OpenMM code with the backbone's topology and positions (N, CA, C; nanometers):
from openmm import Vec3, app, unit

residues = "MET THR GLU GLU ASP LYS LYS LEU LEU ASN ILE PHE GLU ALA ARG LEU ARG HIS PHE MET TYR LEU HIS ASP GLU LEU LYS HIS GLU ASN ALA LYS LEU LYS GLN LEU LEU ALA GLU LYS ASP ASP GLU VAL ARG ARG LEU GLU ASN SER ARG LYS GLU LEU GLU VAL ARG TYR ALA ASN LEU LYS MET ALA ARG THR ILE SER ILE HIS ASP LYS ASP ILE ASN ASP THR LYS GLN ARG LEU SER ARG LEU VAL ARG GLU VAL ASP LYS CYS ILE ALA LEU LEU ASN GLU".split()
positions = [
    Vec3(-1.8648, 2.1851, 5.5862),
    Vec3(-1.8090, 2.0605, 5.5483),
    Vec3(-1.6948, 2.0171, 5.6625),
    Vec3(-1.6976, 1.8414, 5.6740),
    Vec3(-1.6577, 1.8331, 5.7519),
    Vec3(-1.4674, 1.7785, 5.6968),
    Vec3(-1.4182, 1.7303, 5.7900),
    Vec3(-1.2929, 1.6856, 5.7869),
    Vec3(-1.2831, 1.5652, 5.6441),
    Vec3(-1.3755, 1.4542, 5.7017),
    Vec3(-1.3721, 1.3656, 5.5616),
    Vec3(-1.4876, 1.4120, 5.3743),
    Vec3(-1.5381, 1.5089, 5.4512),
    Vec3(-1.5685, 1.5285, 5.3340),
    Vec3(-1.4802, 1.6056, 5.2451),
    Vec3(-1.3738, 1.6764, 5.3069),
    Vec3(-1.2770, 1.7133, 5.2324),
    Vec3(-1.1847, 1.6440, 5.1906),
    Vec3(-1.1377, 1.5503, 5.2775),
    Vec3(-1.0703, 1.4265, 5.2344),
    Vec3(-1.0700, 1.3718, 5.0999),
    Vec3(-1.2641, 1.3280, 5.1319),
    Vec3(-1.2474, 1.2879, 4.9785),
    Vec3(-1.2475, 1.3876, 4.8625),
    Vec3(-1.2960, 1.5184, 4.8749),
    Vec3(-1.3192, 1.5624, 4.7677),
    Vec3(-1.1508, 1.6310, 4.7202),
    Vec3(-1.1120, 1.5986, 4.8349),
    Vec3(-0.8997, 1.6324, 4.7624),
    Vec3(-0.8927, 1.5059, 4.6942),
    Vec3(-0.9747, 1.3588, 4.6900),
    Vec3(-0.8608, 1.2602, 4.6884),
    Vec3(-0.9291, 1.2334, 4.5167),
    Vec3(-1.0889, 1.3153, 4.5214),
    Vec3(-1.1603, 1.2828, 4.4494),
    Vec3(-1.1061, 1.3693, 4.2851),
    Vec3(-1.0513, 1.5373, 4.3172),
    Vec3(-0.9885, 1.5724, 4.2388),
    Vec3(-0.8587, 1.5245, 4.2235),
    Vec3(-0.8088, 1.4990, 4.3002),
    Vec3(-0.6367, 1.3933, 4.2506),
    Vec3(-0.6870, 1.3108, 4.1480),
    Vec3(-0.7463, 1.2419, 4.1809),
    Vec3(-0.8307, 1.1476, 4.0776),
    Vec3(-0.8552, 1.1740, 3.9393),
    Vec3(-0.9357, 1.3040, 3.9577),
    Vec3(-0.9575, 1.3595, 3.8007),
    Vec3(-0.8506, 1.3929, 3.7430),
    Vec3(-0.7762, 1.5023, 3.8106),
    Vec3(-0.6905, 1.5411, 3.7806),
    Vec3(-0.5986, 1.3989, 3.6507),
    Vec3(-0.5873, 1.3036, 3.7876),
    Vec3(-0.5107, 1.1882, 3.6534),
    Vec3(-0.5546, 1.1299, 3.5757),
    Vec3(-0.6879, 1.1388, 3.5663),
    Vec3(-0.7683, 1.0689, 3.4425),
    Vec3(-0.7554, 1.2076, 3.3382),
    Vec3(-0.7266, 1.3094, 3.3329),
    Vec3(-0.7141, 1.4493, 3.2490),
    Vec3(-0.6153, 1.4314, 3.1953),
    Vec3(-0.5148, 1.3907, 3.3436),
    Vec3(-0.3402, 1.3541, 3.2530),
    Vec3(-0.4085, 1.2467, 3.1411),
    Vec3(-0.4154, 1.1291, 3.1828),
    Vec3(-0.3638, 1.0117, 3.1393),
    Vec3(-0.4737, 1.0328, 2.9277),
    Vec3(-0.5968, 1.0929, 2.9725),
    Vec3(-0.6974, 1.1552, 2.8830),
    Vec3(-0.5806, 1.1989, 2.7788),
    Vec3(-0.5299, 1.2946, 2.8482),
    Vec3(-0.4271, 1.3992, 2.6809),
    Vec3(-0.2916, 1.3206, 2.6580),
    Vec3(-0.2397, 1.2161, 2.7403),
    Vec3(-0.1720, 1.1294, 2.6755),
    Vec3(-0.1816, 1.0461, 2.5881),
    Vec3(-0.3282, 1.0285, 2.6043),
    Vec3(-0.4005, 0.9530, 2.5037),
    Vec3(-0.4134, 0.9803, 2.3714),
    Vec3(-0.4628, 1.1670, 2.3843),
    Vec3(-0.4897, 1.2266, 2.2427),
    Vec3(-0.3491, 1.2404, 2.2479),
    Vec3(-0.2821, 1.2477, 2.2247),
    Vec3(-0.0973, 1.2978, 2.1735),
    Vec3(-0.0402, 1.1544, 2.1141),
    Vec3(-0.0851, 1.0773, 2.2012),
    Vec3(-0.0441, 0.9126, 2.1154),
    Vec3(-0.1061, 0.8362, 1.9851),
    Vec3(-0.2312, 0.9132, 2.0128),
    Vec3(-0.3400, 0.8581, 1.9175),
    Vec3(-0.3616, 0.9588, 1.7753),
    Vec3(-0.2793, 1.0641, 1.8288),
    Vec3(-0.2146, 1.1998, 1.7328),
    Vec3(-0.1115, 1.1102, 1.6430),
    Vec3(0.0116, 1.0861, 1.7286),
    Vec3(0.0828, 1.0517, 1.6496),
    Vec3(0.0759, 0.9357, 1.5988),
    Vec3(-0.0233, 0.8449, 1.6141),
    Vec3(-0.0486, 0.6700, 1.5293),
    Vec3(-0.0988, 0.7138, 1.4250),
    Vec3(-0.1895, 0.8141, 1.4411),
    Vec3(-0.2719, 0.8584, 1.3063),
    Vec3(-0.2209, 0.9260, 1.2335),
    Vec3(-0.0696, 0.9920, 1.2578),
    Vec3(0.0586, 1.0123, 1.1194),
    Vec3(0.1388, 0.9235, 1.1245),
    Vec3(0.1398, 0.8575, 1.1584),
    Vec3(0.2328, 0.7429, 1.1272),
    Vec3(0.1387, 0.6483, 1.0339),
    Vec3(-0.0161, 0.6492, 1.0510),
    Vec3(-0.0755, 0.5336, 0.9616),
    Vec3(-0.0670, 0.5719, 0.8469),
    Vec3(-0.0709, 0.7746, 0.8483),
    Vec3(-0.1022, 0.8163, 0.7114),
    Vec3(0.0312, 0.8249, 0.6567),
    Vec3(0.1794, 0.8332, 0.6887),
    Vec3(0.2878, 0.7821, 0.6568),
    Vec3(0.3032, 0.6318, 0.5899),
    Vec3(0.2438, 0.5486, 0.6615),
    Vec3(0.2544, 0.4403, 0.6204),
    Vec3(0.1744, 0.4096, 0.4709),
    Vec3(0.0581, 0.4752, 0.4888),
    Vec3(-0.0194, 0.4366, 0.3468),
    Vec3(0.0121, 0.5317, 0.2462),
    Vec3(0.0594, 0.5865, 0.3126),
    Vec3(0.1711, 0.6877, 0.1847),
    Vec3(0.2864, 0.6224, 0.0681),
    Vec3(0.3283, 0.5011, 0.2260),
    Vec3(0.4419, 0.4386, 0.1730),
    Vec3(0.4062, 0.3024, 0.0422),
    Vec3(0.2542, 0.2758, 0.0957),
    Vec3(0.2025, 0.1554, 0.0469),
    Vec3(0.2066, 0.2137, -0.0623),
    Vec3(0.1133, 0.2971, -0.1567),
    Vec3(0.0948, 0.3729, -0.2223),
    Vec3(0.2135, 0.3853, -0.3431),
    Vec3(0.3134, 0.3985, -0.2606),
    Vec3(0.4305, 0.4366, -0.3203),
    Vec3(0.4602, 0.3253, -0.4107),
    Vec3(0.5340, 0.2922, -0.2701),
    Vec3(0.5084, 0.1386, -0.3300),
    Vec3(0.4399, -0.0078, -0.4311),
    Vec3(0.2974, 0.0534, -0.4501),
    Vec3(0.2024, -0.0120, -0.5051),
    Vec3(0.2681, 0.0439, -0.6296),
    Vec3(0.3038, 0.1306, -0.6619),
    Vec3(0.3338, 0.2063, -0.8015),
    Vec3(0.4278, 0.1362, -0.8217),
    Vec3(0.5262, 0.1508, -0.7739),
    Vec3(0.6881, 0.1195, -0.8010),
    Vec3(0.6822, -0.0339, -0.8749),
    Vec3(0.5753, -0.1223, -0.7709),
    Vec3(0.5550, -0.2410, -0.8311),
    Vec3(0.5217, -0.2765, -0.9452),
    Vec3(0.3990, -0.1742, -0.9828),
    Vec3(0.3206, -0.1701, -1.0893),
    Vec3(0.4225, -0.1357, -1.2388),
    Vec3(0.5074, -0.0483, -1.1898),
    Vec3(0.5754, 0.0359, -1.2841),
    Vec3(0.6617, -0.0800, -1.2942),
    Vec3(0.7656, -0.1745, -1.2505),
    Vec3(0.8247, -0.2722, -1.2174),
    Vec3(0.7495, -0.3827, -1.3194),
    Vec3(0.6334, -0.4077, -1.3071),
    Vec3(0.5846, -0.4952, -1.3584),
    Vec3(0.5767, -0.5147, -1.5288),
    Vec3(0.5406, -0.3524, -1.5107),
    Vec3(0.5227, -0.3046, -1.6717),
    Vec3(0.7024, -0.3052, -1.7698),
    Vec3(0.7863, -0.2906, -1.6667),
    Vec3(0.9380, -0.2809, -1.7670),
    Vec3(0.9180, -0.4427, -1.7818),
    Vec3(0.8844, -0.5003, -1.6682),
    Vec3(0.9704, -0.6448, -1.6965),
    Vec3(0.8090, -0.7206, -1.8344),
    Vec3(0.7607, -0.7034, -1.7931),
    Vec3(0.6575, -0.7495, -1.9363),
    Vec3(0.6651, -0.7057, -2.1071),
    Vec3(0.7286, -0.5527, -2.0653),
    Vec3(0.8047, -0.5472, -2.2391),
    Vec3(0.9800, -0.5598, -2.2017),
    Vec3(1.0102, -0.6325, -2.1359),
    Vec3(1.1578, -0.6457, -2.1605),
    Vec3(1.1173, -0.8263, -2.1443),
    Vec3(1.0545, -0.8876, -2.1959),
    Vec3(0.9727, -0.9940, -2.1902),
    Vec3(0.8935, -1.0253, -2.3291),
    Vec3(0.8475, -0.9494, -2.3822),
    Vec3(0.8342, -0.8621, -2.5407),
    Vec3(0.9240, -0.8552, -2.5928),
    Vec3(1.0318, -0.7809, -2.5473),
    Vec3(1.2017, -0.7511, -2.6055),
    Vec3(1.2385, -0.8602, -2.6670),
    Vec3(1.2798, -0.9288, -2.5391),
    Vec3(1.3496, -1.0845, -2.5656),
    Vec3(1.2285, -1.1696, -2.6399),
    Vec3(1.1040, -1.1722, -2.6575),
    Vec3(1.0932, -1.2696, -2.7456),
    Vec3(1.0771, -1.2144, -2.8644),
    Vec3(1.1109, -1.0703, -2.9229),
    Vec3(1.1025, -1.0710, -3.0963),
    Vec3(1.2151, -0.9901, -3.0678),
    Vec3(1.3787, -1.0622, -3.0046),
    Vec3(1.5008, -1.0825, -3.0115),
    Vec3(1.5531, -1.1459, -3.1314),
    Vec3(1.6689, -1.0801, -3.1797),
    Vec3(1.6359, -1.1533, -3.3510),
    Vec3(1.7835, -1.2595, -3.2910),
    Vec3(1.8014, -1.2343, -3.1778),
    Vec3(1.9711, -1.3012, -3.1113),
    Vec3(1.9432, -1.4042, -3.0561),
    Vec3(1.8173, -1.4660, -3.0746),
    Vec3(1.7909, -1.5770, -3.0266),
    Vec3(1.8834, -1.6649, -3.1371),
    Vec3(1.8937, -1.7976, -3.1059),
    Vec3(1.9548, -1.8913, -3.2194),
    Vec3(1.9379, -1.9627, -3.3045),
    Vec3(1.7309, -1.9866, -3.2495),
    Vec3(1.6541, -2.0786, -3.3329),
    Vec3(1.5360, -1.9356, -3.3606),
    Vec3(1.5783, -1.9049, -3.4689),
    Vec3(1.5121, -1.8135, -3.5406),
    Vec3(1.3307, -1.8705, -3.5572),
    Vec3(1.3600, -1.9917, -3.5736),
    Vec3(1.1961, -2.0775, -3.6028),
    Vec3(1.1229, -2.0632, -3.4606),
    Vec3(1.1840, -2.0595, -3.3687),
    Vec3(1.1250, -2.0572, -3.2188),
    Vec3(1.0666, -1.8929, -3.2150),
    Vec3(1.1317, -1.8307, -3.2739),
    Vec3(1.1565, -1.6488, -3.1951),
    Vec3(1.0429, -1.6562, -3.2712),
    Vec3(1.0160, -1.7124, -3.4137),
    Vec3(0.8325, -1.6886, -3.5324),
    Vec3(0.8279, -1.6995, -3.4916),
    Vec3(0.7537, -1.8685, -3.4256),
    Vec3(0.6145, -1.9332, -3.3014),
    Vec3(0.6107, -1.8009, -3.2253),
    Vec3(0.7101, -1.7505, -3.1395),
    Vec3(0.6281, -1.7147, -3.0456),
    Vec3(0.6128, -1.5781, -3.0561),
    Vec3(0.6293, -1.5126, -3.2197),
    Vec3(0.5512, -1.3881, -3.2332),
    Vec3(0.3918, -1.4598, -3.2871),
    Vec3(0.4045, -1.5396, -3.3777),
    Vec3(0.2518, -1.5940, -3.4408),
    Vec3(0.1771, -1.6339, -3.3095),
    Vec3(0.2365, -1.6769, -3.1585),
    Vec3(0.1924, -1.6879, -3.0853),
    Vec3(0.1165, -1.5737, -3.0275),
    Vec3(0.1922, -1.4408, -3.0102),
    Vec3(0.1562, -1.3411, -2.9378),
    Vec3(0.0565, -1.2386, -3.0659),
    Vec3(0.0595, -1.2887, -3.2092),
    Vec3(-0.0562, -1.2332, -3.2803),
    Vec3(-0.1517, -1.3020, -3.2889),
    Vec3(-0.1666, -1.4658, -3.2728),
    Vec3(-0.2884, -1.5031, -3.2612),
    Vec3(-0.3242, -1.4525, -3.0710),
    Vec3(-0.2901, -1.4288, -2.9760),
    Vec3(-0.3267, -1.4068, -2.8804),
    Vec3(-0.3873, -1.2176, -2.8882),
    Vec3(-0.3567, -1.1238, -2.9816),
    Vec3(-0.3456, -0.9368, -2.9698),
    Vec3(-0.5237, -1.0220, -3.0748),
    Vec3(-0.5107, -1.1227, -3.2084),
    Vec3(-0.6145, -1.1018, -3.2764),
    Vec3(-0.7297, -1.1649, -3.1658),
    Vec3(-0.7332, -1.2652, -3.0897),
    Vec3(-0.8313, -1.2945, -2.9745),
    Vec3(-0.8649, -1.1549, -2.8938),
    Vec3(-0.7991, -1.1123, -2.8318),
    Vec3(-0.8275, -0.9807, -2.7611),
    Vec3(-0.9005, -0.8596, -2.8402),
    Vec3(-0.8955, -0.8325, -2.9904),
    Vec3(-0.9513, -0.8452, -3.0315),
    Vec3(-1.0886, -0.8370, -3.1013),
    Vec3(-1.0609, -0.9455, -3.1097),
    Vec3(-1.2157, -1.0156, -3.1602),
    Vec3(-1.2888, -1.0193, -2.9882),
    Vec3(-1.2035, -1.0205, -2.9155),
    Vec3(-1.3048, -0.9883, -2.7200),
    Vec3(-1.3474, -0.8181, -2.7557),
    Vec3(-1.2809, -0.7674, -2.8139),
    Vec3(-1.3306, -0.5977, -2.7772),
    Vec3(-1.4393, -0.6293, -2.8991),
    Vec3(-1.4008, -0.6575, -2.9979),
    Vec3(-1.5406, -0.6265, -3.1184),
    Vec3(-1.6536, -0.6985, -3.0411),
    Vec3(-1.6772, -0.7815, -2.9693),
    Vec3(-1.8094, -0.8385, -2.9670),
    Vec3(-1.9033, -0.7717, -2.8557),
] * unit.nanometer
topology = app.Topology()
chain = topology.addChain("A")
for resn in residues:
    res = topology.addResidue(resn, chain)
    for name in ("N", "CA", "C"):
        topology.addAtom(name, app.Element.getBySymbol(name[0]), res)
């Protein structure tokens, strides 16, 4: 093997080691990013569940407000209840079809 061949072999080995190092670094970064993505997915699911729960609570609050006797105008409350009853009747009719 000539000096030129040895030099080329050394350069090749150095570059190969460098690429192996870069490959390992990218594998570690990929693993970290996958873990971060999984954590974010969990957070998104948790926030989505929280949002759904808050929507239910808001709907319940609106319903309680609708049927509240504390309204100054009892006729308004009666009209709201009548609308709710009609809406429930429509839903029942749709379910019976």
